[in-house]
C-alpha positions in Angstrom: -33.5 -137.1 -53.1 -31.8 -140.4 -52.4 -33.1 -142.5 -55.3 -31.6 -142.9 -58.7 -31.9 -140.0 -61.1 -34.3 -140.3 -63.9 -33.0 -141.3 -67.3 -33.9 -138.0 -68.8 -31.9 -136.2 -66.2 -28.8 -138.4 -66.9 -29.2 -137.8 -70.6 -29.4 -134.0 -70.1 -26.3 -134.1 -67.8 -24.4 -136.2 -70.4 -25.2 -133.7 -73.2 -24.0 -130.8 -71.0 -20.8 -132.7 -70.3 -20.3 -133.5 -73.9 -20.9 -129.9 -74.9 -18.5 -128.6 -72.2 -15.8 -131.0 -73.3 -16.1 -130.2 -77.0 -13.7 -127.2 -76.9 -11.2 -129.3 -74.9 -11.4 -132.1 -77.5 -10.9 -129.6 -80.3 -7.9 -128.1 -78.5 -6.4 -131.5 -77.9 -6.9 -132.4 -81.6 -5.1 -129.2 -82.6 -2.3 -129.9 -80.2 -2.0 -133.5 -81.4 -1.8 -132.3 -85.0 1.0 -129.8 -84.1 2.9 -132.5 -82.1 2.6 -134.9 -85.0 3.8 -132.3 -87.5 6.7 -131.4 -85.2 7.6 -135.0 -84.8 7.5 -135.6 -88.6 9.7 -132.5 -89.2 12.2 -133.5 -86.5 12.3 -137.1 -87.8 13.0 -135.8 -91.3 15.7 -133.6 -90.0 17.4 -136.4 -88.1 17.3 -138.7 -91.1 18.7 -135.9 -93.3 21.4 -135.0 -90.9 22.4 -138.6 -90.3 22.9 -139.2 -94.0 24.6 -135.8 -94.7 26.7 -136.1 -91.6 28.1 -139.4 -92.8 29.2 -137.7 -96.0 30.4 -134.6 -94.2 32.4 -136.5 -91.7 34.1 -138.6 -94.4 34.8 -135.5 -96.5 35.9 -133.5 -93.4 38.3 -136.2 -92.4 39.8 -136.2 -95.9 39.8 -132.4 -96.4 40.4 -131.6 -92.8 37.4 -129.2 -93.0 36.4 -129.3 -89.3 35.4 -125.7 -89.1 32.6 -126.4 -91.6 31.6 -129.4 -89.4 31.5 -127.2 -86.3 29.4 -124.7 -88.1 27.0 -127.4 -89.2 26.7 -128.5 -85.6 25.8 -125.0 -84.5 23.2 -124.6 -87.2 21.6 -128.0 -86.4 21.4 -127.0 -82.7 19.9 -123.6 -83.5 17.3 -125.2 -85.9 16.4 -127.8 -83.3 15.9 -125.3 -80.5 13.8 -123.0 -82.8 11.4 -125.9 -83.8 8.1 -126.5 -82.1 8.3 -129.4 -79.7 6.7 -132.8 -80.3 4.8 -134.6 -77.6 6.7 -135.4 -74.5 7.4 -139.1 -75.3 8.2 -138.4 -79.0 10.5 -135.5 -77.9 12.5 -137.8 -75.6 13.0 -140.3 -78.4 13.9 -137.7 -80.9 16.2 -135.9 -78.5 18.1 -139.1 -77.9 18.6 -139.5 -81.7 19.6 -135.9 -82.0 22.0 -136.1 -79.1 23.7 -139.1 -80.7 24.3 -137.0 -83.8 25.8 -134.2 -81.8 27.9 -136.7 -79.8 29.3 -138.0 -83.1 30.2 -134.5 -84.3 31.7 -133.6 -80.9 33.8 -136.8 -80.8 35.4 -135.9 -84.2 35.9 -132.2 -83.2 37.5 -133.3 -79.9 39.9 -135.6 -81.8 40.9 -132.7 -84.1 41.4 -130.4 -81.1 43.5 -133.0 -79.3 45.7 -133.3 -82.5 46.2 -129.6 -82.5 47.0 -129.6 -78.8 49.6 -132.3 -79.3 51.1 -130.4 -82.2 51.4 -127.3 -80.0 52.8 -129.3 -77.1 55.4 -130.8 -79.4 56.5 -127.4 -80.7 56.7 -126.1 -77.1 58.8 -129.1 -76.0 61.1 -128.5 -78.9 61.5 -124.8 -78.1 62.1 -125.6 -74.4 64.7 -128.2 -75.4 66.6 -125.6 -77.5 66.4 -123.2 -74.6 67.8 -125.8 -72.1 70.6 -126.8 -74.4 71.7 -123.2 -75.0 74.4 -123.5 -72.4 76.0 -126.4 -74.2 75.5 -125.0 -77.7 78.3 -122.9 -78.9 76.6 -122.0 -82.2 74.1 -119.3 -81.2 73.2 -118.7 -84.8 72.0 -122.3 -85.1 69.9 -122.1 -82.0 68.3 -118.9 -83.1 67.6 -120.4 -86.5 66.0 -123.4 -84.8 63.7 -121.2 -82.8 62.8 -119.1 -85.8 62.0 -122.4 -87.6 59.8 -123.5 -84.7 58.0 -120.1 -84.8 57.4 -120.5 -88.5 56.0 -124.0 -88.0 53.8 -122.7 -85.2 52.2 -120.2 -87.7 52.2 -122.2 -90.9 51.3 -125.7 -89.7 48.2 -124.6 -87.8 45.7 -127.4 -87.4 42.4 -127.6 -89.1 40.4 -126.5 -86.1 41.1 -123.6 -83.8 41.4 -124.3 -80.1 39.5 -122.4 -77.4 40.9 -118.9 -77.0 42.1 -119.4 -73.4 43.9 -122.7 -74.4 45.5 -121.1 -77.4 46.7 -118.2 -75.4 48.1 -120.4 -72.6 50.0 -122.5 -75.1 51.2 -119.5 -77.0 52.5 -117.9 -73.8 54.5 -121.1 -72.9 55.9 -121.2 -76.5 56.9 -117.5 -76.3 58.6 -118.0 -73.0 60.8 -120.7 -74.4 61.6 -118.7 -77.5 62.3 -115.6 -75.5 64.7 -117.5 -73.3 66.8 -118.4 -76.4 66.7 -114.8 -77.7 67.7 -113.4 -74.3 70.8 -115.7 -74.1 
């Protein structure tokens, strides 16, 4: 009972362990193949998106087609989330690459939104200036025409990218208050 096991017993035990491990090995091989395929797909997507994004960003900056860029970002994110994951380590590396792509798009979209915010703030400041100088202005017709011109610019010179609804509503309310002050006087 306390002596070493005979060789035949060890060989039998080893065969049983090998036989018991065979389904696990097959499962691991299948999982490894799926992870490798997922890694290859995601690497291909990243390479494709990096090259197409460079072209899209350059053309978007020229054409001011930021809504198309925003739509592409949403499609990329949806496609990424629907894909099968790669292995843990590969997924971390790929996710960093993908996050860099999204950050690049987000930076450009944020710049476009900030430009639109600045445009709206400029129009609000102009409307508020007209409202403040109403007391000194004798020509009411000119002041009304200035405000109507600002309202027209608000609608016609809209930026290439829409703001968030709450931001847009907040700015519009401020603009309307300044315009209404002129019309009330």
